[in-house]
Steps between C-alpha positions, in 0.01 A plus 500: 500500500458169682146594595418595141660185360310273739165659416579477128537124542162475676339711228662279235339197667156661474560603140609150394201348676265705282365701794538842335366367171192349666427816699537729198277282282226483761505876542495557123204261458301641792148606408532859613467852369825671388501699824471190718751313286750782548439483875574125498816554298631774727409317822677184383805690374534702820444201730754278326754783471486564875622145564706418192730701276272728297706470181440124480127545568473738203714275280275200562158667488534750214478267195199307636318817602563670164380196309188468716410866449543477123285189478222684684530802272644715777784747464786344700684829564299623804517154657873459438584849628275423798695178561834684492376781726345253745817292506705807589250619760451158657872435523531800734290326765770265631874473546520225236287652223787660309881534521505852643269401787719197569804726519328750730374222726840333526696821563241645738429164668131580479249251641303332224150514650532856633619631164206334326251650744642846434518460122169324442261801540662719230548195277133401521386861463732555206386178335134598524569850367708357215218268398258794505732714288553229237126426484412867450768562236432174313121502491502579126789268419387160628417335167736385229421248226800290399598142438784348698696178497460300822775506761625154587364392836723372778371174643386553857633260763337492841788367710770740369257789552423382853871459569575855386213647703601308814862613467390861456264474799775345711741780410239767582427342838872494566532867407226595745543264796870413516827687531667294229649736239268541204768413248561168675130414492474594132806294408359209698173519308694526175708195591184297558374609156806334349425173683289336231496170316296639209652840428866547413679775689617637167139566399438699817824696471404604145211701650725693741569856385878477512541833317306676776711339772817599316372855462443529875841353572658767283293773665618391843863521386453843344310633801768375741771660287318835504463481878865401551628793295282749685310600187165420657566726797616774265181457298282525811691810613454664158127433509475642853689805377215564259257504792364149432526278804411157360506352848171683560186300405366737236828537315574128534161417348558734207861396443402135500219557248724696262809279523294182463389619156843632401735220610244229597371421847766258628796736433291787642439305822870418527587869474234619743502222757795649697286806584189295588590433861167422666239231424266780393753629245561147373128435455469830313793406277355156426158637407608801296772320301265215410192706413712732284549208262148543362567844353692409185522182294871487581434562870505133602608166362145371549370761252759400242426130542128557442568713191748250357277198556195680357692604188555135414122470455477819297381713793716810523517707818680819400636747750210733415239233569669416826544862606130568436414257778825494695514873574162528678557165670833623636357832615211329680720242672747771600217707646355219710848393612600853597178535699561172679863585579393839632255323732770252596736777601234585753569173682315230308811303407520134599853446370653793687768406744491590868 
């Protein structure tokens, strides 16, 4: 939670500086075909989500992107679904991209750089396949004529943006090259965000997702209570009695995918993490639980944020519209991830312990 809180503060700095707004507007105004524009959107969403909390990336970019598409006569839905899918996929690439990866990294004490090297191939492959799927399925749905009221621009400030980028870079270098706990580095970066003569701390704190932090706090309490009463062990024993050994990679992959769509990915990871003993199992759990979020509209908070923000501009992403793109995207990313993990079990792992 300390790691997540610290990175939320850094992301709030970049949001207040107008960084997200500037990036989204430049992408939306780019002179490119719909296919290339979608590629830019997904690359930016995935890249930012690998380093910052993906929910905040979607929250900041969605209104500007939707407005830009409407002004160009483009249907925003494929681009917004692409942004949400890319944010979920990109967040799987690092141990700070989303809360469940943070939890897995902290509990498993996984090295930051090694995890990224292992996760990057299926993430990049899945991202490329996802772009291809959305392009193919949207080729007859690019255009949409509609008027739209402009979204108020956030004034871009160079120094606050530079400050946020330098703090993020410093934290990343610390994650890779030092043994300082990641939560300490993130809190240190967050503390430096609050050191400002121009921006009140209250303004920064308003952009922190306190509800999400409170949710995770409650989940930790509930999960500990289940473990203390022995209910978790009884649950694992019952599942094994049915012939399903979720400590095995195949069953763990499937259980993670199903539970992530039933009870959400963070609770699913909390339930399954006790049986993910090795770095390989923990990488599998991180990838499968995150990529499963693209299946349904309710599968991840990032999806819901995109849908909610788009609805304010009169762009409605229904569960059917999302499923039309989300289902093949999920199947493709699962396929490339399963193939990569199968190859990794043959000895290609970097993060595996001695």
